[in-house]
N, C-alpha and C positions, 0 to 999 in steps of 0.2 A: 762227834768223834768220841771214841771210848779209849780209856787207858786202863790197863790192868797192871797194878804195881804191887811188889812185895818190898816192904821197908825193913831193912836189917839194921840192927844196932840195939841200944838200950831203949826200947820203945813200948814195953809192957810194964804196968804198975806205976806209971808216971803221968797219967792223964793224956797220953798221946792220941787216943781215939777221939776224945772230946775236942782236943786241939784241932785234929783233922776235920771233924764235923763243922766246927766254927769257921775254919778256913774255907771249907767248901761253900758254906752259906755266903761268906763275904765275896767269893769269886763267882757265884752263880753256877756251881758245879753240883750235879746230881750224882747219886751213887750210894756206896756203902763202904764201911770199914769194919774189920774184925781182926781179933787176935788169932794167931795160928799157934798150934802146939809147940812148934820149934822156937818160939820166942819172937818171931817176926810178926809184922802186921800186914794184912792184905787189904788193898784198896781197889775198888772199881769206881772210876771217875768218868763222868759223861758231860761234855760241854764242847764249845768250839775251841779250836787250837790255842788262841791267845789266852783264854781263861784257864785252860789246862796247864799251860806253861807257867803262868803266874801262881796257880795253886801249887804246882809241884815245887816251885822255888820256895814258897812259904813253908811247906811241910818238911823240907830238907833242913832240919834245924839241929843244933847242939846247944842245949841250955844247961847252965849250972843247976844242979839239983833237979833236973827234968829230963825230957827225952834227949837222946843223943843218936841221931841218924848217922849210920856209917855208910850206907849204900842203898840206893833205890833201884830195884831190879824191874825192868819192863818185860812183861810177858806178852807173847803172841796170844791173840784172842782164842786160838785153838788149843792153847795150853791150859785153859781154865774152864771150869764148869760155869763160871759167871757170865759167859758170853751171851747166854739167852735170858739173863735176869732183866726184868723190867724194873726201872727205878723211877721214883718220883721223890723229889727232895733228897735228903742225905741222911742215912740211917746207920746206926751201930748195930751190927748183926752179932749173933752168938759166935763164940769161938769155933774155928774150923778144926 
């Protein structure tokens, strides 16, 4: 199962992409994460449903002096060019 997420909040310049990558590895999630020019972070996550649920719970954080997630938006796979991306492991991609 694939999830296409846009994370809104204070999530750039605070180590959030590395935090997401580490969480993905812990939960067995493949995919990618990248900053967007609007200040949000885009995530493609691929795993079975229970793993994705646990991964999303972990990345929905507010840390003092760190990332502060306000909202995680779920995109339809037809709404993103990432629907055809093949993923192995979990990578940080260049900014969109």
